[in-house]
Backbone bond lengths (Angstrom), bond angles and torsions (degrees), N, CA, C in turn:
res aa  C-N    CA-C-N  psi(-1)  N-CA   C-N-CA  omega(-1)  CA-C   N-CA-C  phi
1 M - - - 1.432 - - 1.510 112.08 -
2 P 1.280 119.11 167.70 1.520 120.98 -175.06 1.591 105.01 -69.30
3 D 1.351 109.55 152.35 1.504 115.30 179.30 1.498 113.34 -66.20
4 D 1.353 114.98 -34.88 1.496 116.22 179.59 1.528 102.87 -148.76
5 Y 1.319 114.46 176.28 1.439 118.91 -176.45 1.562 110.25 -74.11
6 E 1.267 120.24 -14.42 1.494 119.35 176.02 1.517 113.47 -72.57
7 D 1.323 113.12 -17.05 1.498 116.58 177.00 1.496 114.54 -82.14
8 E 1.368 118.47 -9.24 1.361 116.18 -175.91 1.520 111.57 -81.94
9 P 1.376 115.10 141.33 1.461 121.65 179.59 1.530 112.08 -70.24
10 P 1.283 122.96 163.79 1.492 121.02 174.94 1.529 109.53 -61.16
11 E 1.327 112.69 153.73 1.544 122.17 -176.48 1.527 106.99 -75.82
12 L 1.364 118.15 57.47 1.354 125.62 176.09 1.577 109.35 -119.16
13 F 1.349 116.54 137.77 1.479 122.34 -177.33 1.477 113.33 -117.48
14 Q 1.329 111.31 134.30 1.637 115.45 176.47 1.557 103.37 -99.72
15 P 1.263 112.14 157.59 1.446 118.34 177.79 1.500 116.63 -54.44
16 L 1.282 121.09 136.91 1.481 123.39 178.53 1.393 112.13 -80.86
17 S 1.397 116.15 119.49 1.546 117.11 178.78 1.454 115.33 -74.67
18 P 1.281 122.24 158.80 1.356 125.40 -178.60 1.569 112.63 -58.50
19 G 1.349 116.12 -32.54 1.432 121.54 179.00 1.530 111.58 -67.28
20 D 1.348 113.69 -49.23 1.461 120.78 178.82 1.560 111.82 -65.05
21 Y 1.347 117.55 -35.18 1.457 118.86 177.73 1.546 108.91 -63.30
22 A 1.318 114.11 -48.33 1.544 119.98 -175.17 1.596 105.21 -62.04
23 R 1.347 119.50 -39.57 1.438 117.25 -179.89 1.507 114.94 -68.71
24 F 1.329 119.88 -39.60 1.422 126.15 174.55 1.551 113.76 -67.07
25 Y 1.278 114.74 -40.25 1.506 124.76 174.92 1.533 110.06 -53.96
26 A 1.420 110.95 -54.32 1.510 118.79 179.51 1.557 108.87 -59.05
27 L 1.315 116.80 -38.71 1.503 117.72 -176.11 1.432 111.05 -70.49
28 E 1.351 119.44 -35.24 1.468 122.33 -178.60 1.555 111.94 -84.08
29 M 1.339 117.54 -42.53 1.543 120.83 -172.48 1.519 112.20 -96.90
30 G 1.330 123.10 -12.14 1.484 123.95 -170.85 1.577 110.69 -50.71
31 A 1.207 113.77 -38.93 1.510 114.72 -173.65 1.495 112.73 -96.87
32 Y 1.448 116.22 0.74 1.493 117.57 -174.26 1.521 108.49 -77.67
33 A 1.372 115.42 131.74 1.494 115.13 178.18 1.512 104.91 -147.98
34 D 1.264 121.57 25.74 1.460 123.75 175.66 1.583 116.04 -61.10
35 D 1.282 111.76 -30.36 1.547 118.93 -174.88 1.515 107.44 -83.41
36 V 1.283 123.94 -15.05 1.438 122.64 -169.93 1.523 109.87 -63.22
37 A 1.361 118.36 -39.65 1.406 122.81 178.42 1.495 116.79 -56.87
38 F 1.413 112.81 -41.86 1.525 117.24 172.21 1.463 111.75 -58.34
39 Y 1.276 119.91 -50.28 1.501 115.97 -173.15 1.550 107.90 -70.74
40 R 1.323 118.14 -37.60 1.484 119.84 178.52 1.496 111.63 -55.27
41 H 1.351 118.28 -37.60 1.354 121.86 -176.48 1.532 115.37 -60.21
42 F 1.339 117.75 -28.35 1.419 126.84 -178.25 1.508 113.88 -102.76
43 L 1.360 118.39 10.84 1.453 118.91 -175.12 1.506 106.40 -116.57
44 G 1.395 112.80 148.47 1.438 119.98 178.35 1.564 108.26 -81.37
45 R 1.250 119.04 -158.67 1.470 121.57 -177.68 1.562 111.22 -80.19
46 R 1.253 120.48 -40.06 1.467 121.32 -177.90 1.510 109.67 -136.36
47 E 1.252 118.28 89.47 1.487 124.47 -179.08 1.498 109.60 -96.64
48 A 1.333 112.04 149.50 1.544 120.36 168.14 1.543 107.13 -99.80
49 I 1.329 114.15 108.17 1.567 119.98 -162.46 1.526 104.24 -113.88
50 L 1.328 112.91 136.10 1.464 123.52 168.90 1.550 105.11 -109.80
51 E 1.389 115.91 121.91 1.423 118.74 173.38 1.421 110.72 -111.32
52 L 1.412 113.87 118.36 1.466 120.92 -179.03 1.507 109.61 -90.44
53 G 1.434 114.00 133.85 1.470 114.51 -174.09 1.473 113.76 74.43
54 C 1.386 117.48 39.65 1.454 119.16 -173.16 1.512 118.97 -65.88
55 G 1.361 112.26 -12.34 1.467 114.66 -174.80 1.511 118.89 52.36
56 D 1.276 119.27 -135.44 1.410 120.09 -179.41 1.519 113.43 -84.30
57 G 1.385 119.95 17.03 1.388 122.73 172.23 1.580 114.37 83.87
58 R 1.324 114.35 17.01 1.542 122.03 -178.08 1.496 110.37 -53.28
59 L 1.362 119.91 -49.27 1.387 123.26 -174.65 1.557 109.86 -87.58
60 A 1.271 114.84 -41.99 1.522 117.87 -179.32 1.470 115.45 -55.76
61 R 1.278 120.09 -38.47 1.434 124.72 -179.08 1.526 109.08 -71.12
62 R 1.307 118.85 -32.93 1.464 120.57 173.47 1.496 117.56 -69.82
63 L 1.388 114.88 -36.61 1.446 120.68 173.64 1.465 111.24 -68.01
64 T 1.369 115.98 -40.43 1.445 119.64 178.35 1.533 108.39 -60.38
65 A 1.230 119.44 -37.80 1.530 122.63 -177.65 1.496 108.17 -66.65
66 L 1.377 119.14 -23.35 1.448 119.27 179.68 1.506 112.32 -84.96
67 G 1.385 114.70 -0.79 1.460 114.70 177.45 1.590 116.62 106.81
68 H 1.305 111.10 3.85 1.527 116.01 -176.24 1.568 106.65 -93.08
69 T 1.368 114.96 159.61 1.451 119.73 172.70 1.548 107.65 -98.32
70 V 1.272 116.68 123.97 1.476 119.44 -173.50 1.542 109.05 -122.14
71 I 1.351 115.29 134.01 1.507 121.90 163.94 1.512 103.95 -118.98
72 G 1.401 111.89 129.36 1.489 116.40 -179.36 1.551 103.63 -111.25
73 V 1.375 113.58 149.26 1.488 122.38 176.04 1.492 106.59 -127.10
74 D 1.410 118.04 146.51 1.415 121.53 175.45 1.482 102.88 -160.72
75 N 1.418 117.17 156.01 1.413 123.61 173.97 1.464 115.57 -99.09
76 S 1.322 115.83 8.39 1.509 116.81 176.79 1.519 108.10 -107.71
77 L 1.387 115.74 117.86 1.368 120.36 178.55 1.571 111.49 -64.85
78 A 1.292 117.47 -36.56 1.470 121.16 178.52 1.522 109.65 -59.43
79 M 1.324 117.83 -46.74 1.421 117.32 179.10 1.540 110.38 -66.44
80 L 1.337 118.85 -41.94 1.457 119.75 178.73 1.526 114.54 -59.78
81 R 1.368 118.86 -30.75 1.320 122.15 174.57 1.547 114.22 -63.60
82 L 1.302 113.31 -36.32 1.458 118.20 172.60 1.466 115.00 -68.56
83 A 1.434 113.93 -44.97 1.455 119.43 177.96 1.475 111.03 -61.50
84 G 1.277 121.36 -29.27 1.437 123.08 -179.16 1.548 114.20 -63.71
85 R 1.374 113.36 -25.76 1.406 116.97 178.08 1.574 117.17 -75.64
86 A 1.309 112.94 -8.75 1.579 119.18 -173.82 1.589 100.30 -94.86
87 P 1.301 115.70 125.94 1.492 117.95 177.76 1.520 113.02 -78.73
88 G 1.396 116.84 155.19 1.349 120.22 167.53 1.500 117.27 105.05
89 F 1.309 120.90 -15.51 1.440 122.09 175.34 1.563 109.21 -141.71
90 V 1.271 111.15 163.52 1.586 117.66 -178.79 1.485 110.45 -103.45
91 A 1.295 113.97 137.56 1.493 121.16 176.62 1.504 110.55 -124.57
92 V 1.302 116.76 127.76 1.476 120.71 -174.32 1.538 109.78 -125.93
93 A 1.314 116.51 157.78 1.456 120.28 174.48 1.522 107.91 -85.82
94 M 1.379 116.44 121.79 1.470 117.73 178.71 1.518 108.95 -164.02
95 D 1.313 118.12 147.47 1.451 124.49 174.31 1.536 110.04 -83.56
96 M 1.456 112.38 122.39 1.452 114.48 -174.42 1.507 114.13 -69.99
97 R 1.315 119.04 -9.48 1.438 126.06 171.29 1.529 110.94 -72.64
98 R 1.414 117.63 -28.50 1.439 117.68 -170.59 1.584 102.48 -135.93
99 L 1.322 116.77 78.21 1.468 118.36 176.50 1.512 116.07 -71.98
100 A 1.269 115.11 130.84 1.472 117.93 -172.74 1.558 110.27 -113.40
101 F 1.351 112.60 74.53 1.399 118.67 178.29 1.617 104.66 -122.41
102 A 1.336 114.97 133.89 1.372 121.28 -175.71 1.524 119.85 -60.70
103 A 1.295 115.01 -31.13 1.446 117.97 -173.76 1.525 105.84 -131.83
104 A 1.424 115.76 -155.08 1.488 117.11 174.52 1.504 105.78 -120.15
105 P 1.262 117.44 78.52 1.471 123.01 -173.25 1.568 117.16 -81.57
106 F 1.358 117.51 -7.69 1.512 117.64 -170.66 1.423 111.69 -112.42
107 S 1.343 110.48 143.15 1.466 122.07 177.36 1.502 113.73 -87.33
108 V 1.384 114.77 -26.09 1.397 121.02 -178.98 1.498 109.82 -142.91
109 A 1.363 117.85 139.48 1.470 122.34 165.96 1.557 109.35 -117.62
110 I 1.361 113.24 141.01 1.400 119.65 -177.81 1.566 110.70 -126.38
111 I 1.283 119.28 136.07 1.451 125.08 172.21 1.485 106.75 -128.14
112 A 1.266 117.33 100.17 1.472 126.37 -168.89 1.546 108.57 -91.23
113 H 1.330 110.97 161.93 1.475 123.92 164.62 1.506 116.81 50.00
114 N 1.231 115.92 46.91 1.501 125.08 172.06 1.512 113.95 68.86
115 T 1.380 116.08 15.82 1.451 119.05 -174.73 1.520 111.32 -60.90
116 V 1.302 121.74 -40.22 1.436 121.74 178.89 1.473 112.68 -61.08
117 N 1.378 119.41 -25.87 1.442 120.96 -178.18 1.591 110.59 -70.75
118 L 1.289 115.87 -12.30 1.542 119.07 179.83 1.496 113.33 -84.18
119 L 1.356 112.63 -6.32 1.477 111.35 175.64 1.497 113.10 -67.42
120 A 1.331 115.44 157.90 1.447 120.20 -170.95 1.536 117.02 -68.82
121 D 1.325 119.57 -43.62 1.394 124.28 -178.25 1.475 112.34 -159.23
122 E 1.350 114.61 -168.74 1.498 121.13 -172.96 1.522 109.66 -66.88
123 D 1.296 120.64 -39.84 1.412 124.36 -176.92 1.609 107.99 -63.32
124 E 1.341 118.88 -37.95 1.481 116.21 177.31 1.500 108.85 -74.08
125 V 1.205 120.36 -31.74 1.467 119.82 178.26 1.563 108.88 -66.22
126 R 1.329 121.01 -41.00 1.383 123.50 178.01 1.553 112.58 -63.52
127 Q 1.391 110.91 -40.35 1.496 115.95 177.89 1.588 110.88 -58.14
128 T 1.301 111.94 -47.33 1.477 115.93 -176.67 1.557 110.69 -70.08
129 L 1.265 120.39 -39.29 1.499 119.53 177.01 1.557 111.87 -62.04
130 R 1.368 112.99 -38.56 1.480 116.67 176.75 1.489 112.50 -68.49
131 A 1.349 116.81 -38.98 1.440 121.18 -179.81 1.529 113.35 -66.12
132 C 1.366 113.33 -30.95 1.494 113.92 173.35 1.559 113.47 -70.58
133 R 1.357 113.55 -39.31 1.469 114.96 178.68 1.532 111.60 -60.10
134 A 1.377 117.54 -32.16 1.359 121.22 -172.93 1.480 115.38 -74.21
135 V 1.371 115.77 -24.34 1.417 123.17 -179.87 1.553 112.68 -96.39
136 L 1.376 118.28 -7.03 1.410 118.11 -174.34 1.576 110.52 -97.98
137 R 1.266 119.38 148.67 1.453 124.50 173.00 1.634 107.93 -59.72
138 P 1.309 120.95 164.97 1.425 120.84 -175.42 1.502 111.18 -63.87
139 T 1.379 121.49 -26.07 1.397 120.90 175.55 1.543 113.88 -101.12
140 G 1.313 114.12 19.63 1.517 117.82 -175.87 1.478 110.67 -74.68
141 K 1.315 111.56 159.96 1.518 122.41 -175.17 1.575 110.37 -119.30
142 L 1.304 115.42 143.06 1.490 120.26 168.42 1.527 108.51 -110.04
143 L 1.302 112.86 126.22 1.521 119.65 178.28 1.556 103.97 -117.63
144 L 1.280 113.00 130.99 1.494 115.08 -178.82 1.577 109.37 -153.82
145 Q 1.333 109.81 148.78 1.478 117.35 175.87 1.514 110.74 -102.15
146 L 1.319 117.22 125.32 1.421 123.85 -176.99 1.510 110.63 -110.59
147 F 1.379 112.47 140.08 1.515 115.10 178.45 1.496 107.98 -69.64
148 K 1.336 116.91 136.51 1.465 121.79 176.54 1.549 107.43 -109.20
149 P 1.314 111.95 118.02 1.435 117.29 -175.63 1.516 112.51 -68.52
150 D 1.327 120.26 150.93 1.430 125.47 176.32 1.529 112.21 -61.44
151 E 1.304 118.28 140.07 1.542 118.26 172.14 1.511 108.65 -128.98
152 P 1.326 114.47 121.55 1.476 127.24 -7.51 1.526 108.35 -76.14
153 P 1.303 118.92 155.29 1.459 124.39 -177.65 1.562 107.68 -65.58
154 P 1.372 117.77 124.96 1.458 116.07 173.66 1.549 110.98 -74.24
155 E 1.324 114.12 163.16 1.548 115.69 179.09 1.479 108.19 -71.05
156 R 1.343 120.07 -31.90 1.475 119.56 -174.84 1.586 109.42 -163.28
157 R 1.281 115.49 137.49 1.443 119.79 179.21 1.571 111.67 -136.91
158 L 1.304 113.47 131.38 1.447 117.24 177.30 1.556 113.90 -120.83
159 Q 1.349 113.52 132.18 1.432 114.95 176.02 1.569 110.27 -135.42
160 F 1.259 119.50 165.36 1.554 120.48 -176.57 1.453 109.10 -153.68
161 T 1.392 110.38 155.86 1.494 118.57 177.89 1.478 103.73 -143.46
162 I 1.338 114.52 154.98 1.494 121.19 -177.64 1.612 105.72 -122.21
163 M 1.305 115.33 125.00 1.454 122.27 -175.69 1.543 111.07 -118.97
164 D 1.264 114.69 139.29 1.454 124.10 173.87 1.583 112.48 -73.54
165 L 1.308 117.89 132.28 1.506 121.29 174.01 1.473 106.95 -85.20
166 P 1.338 118.08 140.85 1.457 119.31 176.48 1.618 112.79 -63.66
167 E 1.311 113.86 -27.89 1.535 120.03 -178.73 1.438 109.86 -89.01
168 G 1.300 119.94 3.16 1.537 122.60 -179.24 1.524 108.40 104.29
169 G 1.293 116.57 139.47 1.402 120.13 174.63 1.574 108.82 107.97
170 K 1.318 115.86 -169.48 1.481 119.93 -172.34 1.564 107.72 -136.78
171 V 1.357 112.89 155.89 1.503 120.78 157.10 1.395 110.14 -119.20
172 V 1.316 117.70 128.16 1.455 124.71 170.00 1.556 107.58 -96.10
173 K 1.354 113.38 123.68 1.460 119.99 179.22 1.503 108.09 -109.14
174 E 1.296 116.43 124.59 1.459 122.97 175.62 1.493 108.21 -115.11
175 I 1.354 113.10 136.39 1.486 123.96 178.99 1.532 109.93 -120.72
176 I 1.338 114.40 121.40 1.534 120.35 176.73 1.482 108.47 -113.21
177 R 1.307 116.39 123.76 1.444 123.17 175.17 1.497 112.58 -114.82
178 E 1.380 113.56 129.30 1.425 122.22 178.89 1.507 110.49 -133.74
179 Y 1.287 115.30 140.60 1.513 120.69 179.17 1.545 105.29 -108.35
180 P 1.354 120.14 126.45 1.476 122.06 174.02 1.548 106.99 -73.82
181 P 1.327 115.32 166.66 1.470 117.88 -175.70 1.566 114.37 -57.35
182 S 1.377 118.02 -28.18 1.442 119.32 -174.88 1.621 107.84 -66.67
183 G 1.374 118.59 -29.56 1.376 118.89 -178.74 1.579 113.51 74.68
184 E 1.337 117.39 6.23 1.429 120.73 -177.79 1.585 112.24 -92.88
185 T 1.355 115.60 -15.38 1.420 119.48 177.20 1.458 109.85 -141.87
186 M 1.314 116.25 173.78 1.492 123.78 176.49 1.500 109.14 -135.17
187 R 1.313 111.92 131.42 1.602 117.88 175.88 1.483 100.68 -80.25
188 F 1.326 115.96 134.62 1.453 123.46 -178.10 1.534 105.80 -131.72
189 V 1.368 115.31 115.44 1.465 120.55 -179.78 1.531 110.42 -115.30
190 E 1.285 114.83 121.05 1.430 120.38 169.54 1.540 116.75 -101.11
191 R 1.329 115.93 125.45 1.485 119.75 -178.47 1.488 106.78 -118.69
192 Y 1.356 118.50 131.26 1.436 123.16 176.56 1.537 109.15 -118.55
193 K 1.363 113.75 121.69 1.417 122.23 -179.40 1.521 104.05 -101.60
194 Y 1.342 117.01 100.35 1.458 122.46 -173.17 1.648 110.85 -90.40
195 R 1.320 111.67 116.92 1.466 118.65 -171.12 1.468 106.36 -126.90
196 P 1.300 121.24 77.05 1.542 121.35 178.33 1.463 109.19 -74.75
197 D 1.371 117.14 169.84 1.427 125.24 175.14 1.526 110.94 -63.53
198 Q 1.290 118.23 114.42 1.398 120.66 -176.78 1.500 111.91 -68.64
199 Q 1.295 118.58 -29.61 1.412 125.41 -178.39 1.631 109.97 -60.64
200 N 1.276 114.17 -24.37 1.476 121.23 176.64 1.557 115.71 -97.73
201 G 1.293 112.87 14.31 1.491 121.99 178.69 1.503 112.64 84.04
202 G 1.238 122.53 14.18 1.525 124.57 179.80 1.408 109.16 -70.96
203 R 1.328 116.98 144.50 1.490 126.60 177.16 1.547 111.15 -113.32
204 F 1.337 118.49 127.93 1.402 120.84 175.48 1.465 115.51 -65.96
205 A 1.342 116.78 140.53 1.511 119.24 179.26 1.494 107.88 -149.15
206 N 1.292 119.14 158.38 1.489 128.33 177.73 1.492 107.81 -116.62
207 Y 1.251 122.05 133.62 1.470 126.44 -179.16 1.550 108.16 -131.06
208 Q 1.339 115.90 153.22 1.430 120.16 -177.59 1.453 110.68 -151.19
209 Q 1.332 122.40 140.79 1.359 126.50 167.65 1.523 111.40 -138.08
210 E 1.307 118.82 145.99 1.525 122.78 -177.57 1.518 108.06 -123.89
211 M 1.337 112.00 133.56 1.486 122.26 174.15 1.458 111.86 -127.64
212 T 1.362 115.41 161.41 1.406 123.33 172.23 1.465 113.42 -118.01
213 L 1.364 116.65 124.68 1.484 117.55 -172.96 1.551 105.46 -108.67
214 L 1.304 114.71 141.30 1.505 120.60 169.44 1.485 108.88 -65.29
215 A 1.351 120.80 125.39 1.412 126.54 -175.53 1.568 111.16 -118.99
216 W 1.385 115.11 48.66 1.410 121.60 -176.02 1.590 107.05 -80.21
217 K 1.337 108.06 154.62 1.484 116.99 178.50 1.493 108.91 -80.48
218 P 1.360 123.02 161.22 1.368 124.61 -175.34 1.551 116.49 -57.46
219 E 1.320 121.12 -34.24 1.357 122.18 178.73 1.581 116.43 -66.22
220 R 1.289 116.66 -31.01 1.360 121.40 173.12 1.499 112.23 -64.69
221 W 1.331 115.26 -45.29 1.459 122.82 177.31 1.519 109.75 -59.30
222 R 1.342 115.18 -41.45 1.511 117.69 -175.61 1.521 108.65 -70.65
223 R 1.259 119.15 -35.37 1.523 119.24 173.97 1.451 113.64 -61.20
224 L 1.397 119.24 -39.35 1.356 124.85 179.83 1.528 114.79 -66.55
225 F 1.331 113.88 -37.46 1.509 118.37 175.84 1.510 109.22 -67.42
226 V 1.210 120.18 -38.02 1.536 124.48 -176.70 1.547 104.26 -70.81
227 A 1.401 118.24 -43.44 1.463 119.60 -177.29 1.555 115.67 -65.38
228 T 1.380 110.23 -27.61 1.565 114.95 177.54 1.465 113.40 -96.79
229 G 1.306 118.45 17.79 1.510 121.96 170.41 1.383 116.74 87.85
230 W 1.358 123.37 15.79 1.459 122.36 177.13 1.490 115.12 -80.32
231 A 1.289 121.06 127.13 1.453 117.87 -179.53 1.552 112.06 -89.75
232 R 1.241 111.32 139.35 1.522 121.52 178.34 1.543 116.62 54.71
233 P 1.348 113.94 50.74 1.523 116.47 -176.40 1.559 104.20 -71.78
234 F 1.314 112.16 142.09 1.496 114.31 171.95 1.540 107.19 -146.62
235 L 1.325 114.74 150.66 1.504 122.96 -172.63 1.521 105.27 -127.18
236 F 1.346 115.09 136.76 1.462 117.56 171.89 1.481 111.13 -147.54
237 S 1.236 120.27 161.51 1.498 121.30 177.24 1.589 103.77 -122.44
238 G 1.354 112.28 154.49 1.409 116.65 178.81 1.498 105.63 -171.46
């Protein structure tokens, strides 16, 4: 961190590039494995898995290590470059709303870490759910993590974490959550205060990106699963 407050840059934020986002995501989430047990519970011994929104391969490489065959798809080339460094699974550039596989080769599809909540609207969610059905075998399963909105939704919530940089220094990540009056979405702002070791020539910088998450209640999701042909959909939190 800066030696004193005079070293801090102005509280201005520049857009976060895809490359920097991939780098910070890997720094924050690289060691995260808390969700692996959930997916493992629903998997057989040797599954053919499609992971939609695989990012840098955090989950895919762990599932591969368990003996499964995994193909990951993502629309971020920066994330896919990181995923390509992890051995054992294939990662390809593809839009999860329009999956381009010739047959139905997969026994399981996974959409982890609230990725489906980043879709723009109900039409895109329907597209994605139908695309998943088309690439799954008749007995295939879809496993996904959905964002659960706060009840009641607060007007604004701020949280932060501090991460060590491999090259020395810190990154302070701030998250701002705001719910608009409709309650159907959540505004999600990620701010990264990049504070590398200045003795190695690092320059301080502030980055920001803003996203909108679908903040639907479980019953709406359940209706969408039924409407897109999924048998016995169930939702739970734990």
